[in-house]
C-alpha positions as CSV (number, residue, x, y, z in Angstrom):
1,X,21.1,-1.2,-17.8
2,X,17.5,-1.9,-18.7
3,X,17.5,-5.1,-16.7
4,X,19.1,-3.3,-13.7
5,X,16.4,-0.6,-13.7
6,X,13.6,-3.3,-13.9
7,X,15.2,-5.3,-11.1
8,X,15.4,-2.2,-8.8
9,X,12.3,-0.2,-9.8
10,X,9.7,-2.8,-10.2
11,X,10.1,-4.3,-6.6
12,X,10.3,-0.7,-5.3
13,X,7.1,0.3,-7.0
14,X,5.3,-2.9,-5.9
15,X,6.6,-2.4,-2.3
16,X,5.3,1.2,-2.2
17,X,2.0,0.3,-3.7
18,X,1.4,-2.5,-1.3
19,X,2.2,-0.2,1.6
20,X,-0.2,2.5,0.3
21,X,-2.9,-0.1,-0.2
22,X,-2.3,-1.5,3.3
23,X,-2.5,2.0,4.9
24,X,-5.8,2.6,2.9
25,X,-7.3,-0.6,4.1
26,X,-6.4,0.1,7.7
27,X,-7.9,3.6,7.5
28,X,-11.1,2.2,5.9
29,X,-11.4,-0.4,8.7
30,X,-10.9,2.3,11.3
31,X,-13.6,4.4,9.7
32,X,-16.0,1.4,9.9
33,X,-15.2,0.7,13.5
34,X,-15.7,4.3,14.5
35,X,-19.1,4.4,12.8
36,X,-20.1,1.2,14.6
37,X,-18.9,2.5,18.0
38,X,-21.0,5.7,17.7
């Protein structure tokens, strides 16, 4: 059971984290571009 949870949960957490980080990086890049355009 423990192996099963690790096999399911760890990739899920990594996936969510990478999506959150990607979103954050995109929003940071947008902020920079907006400041440059003004």
